[in-house]
VEXVEX-825882 format. One record per residue (C-alpha): residue in three letters; x, y, z. Coordinates in Angstrom, 3 decimals, always signed. Layout:
BEGIN
@rest = Ala, X = X, Y = Y, Z = Z;
...
REM end
This chain:
BEGIN
@rest = Unk, X = -9.745, Y = +4.588, Z = -6.472;
@rest = Unk, X = -9.496, Y = +8.083, Z = -7.969;
@rest = Unk, X = -13.166, Y = +8.041, Z = -8.994;
@rest = Unk, X = -14.171, Y = +7.056, Z = -5.445;
@rest = Unk, X = -12.134, Y = +9.987, Z = -4.113;
@rest = Unk, X = -13.888, Y = +12.422, Z = -6.466;
@rest = Unk, X = -17.336, Y = +11.042, Z = -5.598;
@rest = Unk, X = -16.567, Y = +11.315, Z = -1.873;
@rest = Unk, X = -15.398, Y = +14.905, Z = -2.369;
@rest = Unk, X = -18.639, Y = +15.942, Z = -4.091;
@rest = Unk, X = -20.966, Y = +13.810, Z = -1.943;
@rest = Unk, X = -21.983, Y = +16.673, Z = +0.366;
@rest = Unk, X = -22.639, Y = +19.021, Z = -2.542;
@rest = Unk, X = -24.751, Y = +16.408, Z = -4.328;
@rest = Unk, X = -26.787, Y = +15.780, Z = -1.164;
@rest = Unk, X = -27.332, Y = +19.534, Z = -0.787;
@rest = Unk, X = -28.576, Y = +19.804, Z = -4.368;
@rest = Unk, X = -30.870, Y = +16.793, Z = -3.929;
@rest = Unk, X = -32.423, Y = +18.027, Z = -0.666;
@rest = Unk, X = -36.101, Y = +18.967, Z = -0.959;
@rest = Unk, X = -38.547, Y = +20.551, Z = +1.490;
@rest = Unk, X = -41.993, Y = +19.161, Z = +2.164;
@rest = Unk, X = -44.652, Y = +21.139, Z = +4.024;
@rest = Unk, X = -47.474, Y = +19.447, Z = +5.912;
@rest = Unk, X = -50.981, Y = +20.754, Z = +6.566;
@rest = Unk, X = -49.731, Y = +22.600, Z = +9.665;
@rest = Unk, X = -47.059, Y = +24.491, Z = +7.684;
@rest = Unk, X = -44.229, Y = +22.481, Z = +9.228;
@rest = Unk, X = -41.302, Y = +22.082, Z = +6.877;
@rest = Unk, X = -39.476, Y = +18.784, Z = +6.529;
@rest = Unk, X = -36.244, Y = +18.218, Z = +4.659;
@rest = Unk, X = -35.491, Y = +14.992, Z = +2.833;
@rest = Unk, X = -32.944, Y = +13.807, Z = +0.297;
@rest = Unk, X = -34.518, Y = +12.891, Z = -3.017;
@rest = Unk, X = -32.646, Y = +9.647, Z = -3.714;
@rest = Unk, X = -33.596, Y = +9.651, Z = -7.410;
@rest = Unk, X = -32.188, Y = +13.169, Z = -7.857;
@rest = Unk, X = -29.061, Y = +12.181, Z = -5.930;
@rest = Unk, X = -28.580, Y = +9.184, Z = -8.205;
@rest = Unk, X = -29.054, Y = +11.322, Z = -11.322;
@rest = Unk, X = -26.489, Y = +13.877, Z = -10.117;
@rest = Unk, X = -23.985, Y = +11.144, Z = -9.247;
@rest = Unk, X = -24.492, Y = +9.543, Z = -12.651;
@rest = Unk, X = -23.975, Y = +12.902, Z = -14.362;
@rest = Unk, X = -20.742, Y = +13.443, Z = -12.421;
@rest = Unk, X = -19.495, Y = +9.964, Z = -13.347;
@rest = Unk, X = -20.295, Y = +10.618, Z = -16.994;
@rest = Unk, X = -18.348, Y = +13.902, Z = -16.903;
@rest = Unk, X = -15.384, Y = +12.155, Z = -15.278;
@rest = Unk, X = -15.352, Y = +9.429, Z = -17.931;
@rest = Unk, X = -15.733, Y = +11.942, Z = -20.794;
@rest = Unk, X = -12.889, Y = +14.146, Z = -19.521;
@rest = Unk, X = -9.905, Y = +14.322, Z = -21.853;
@rest = Unk, X = -6.497, Y = +15.594, Z = -20.898;
REM end
């Protein structure tokens, strides 16, 4: 339950870090969340949580 709370807390920050911009041929910018990057960041956070020693 504590890990879910931590993941929920950092969810917005992780999404912000994983957001990329694509530009089409008309120079219109589109934002999208790179799901692979989001998964890697979440995995890294989980690994840090599990490695944490008091």
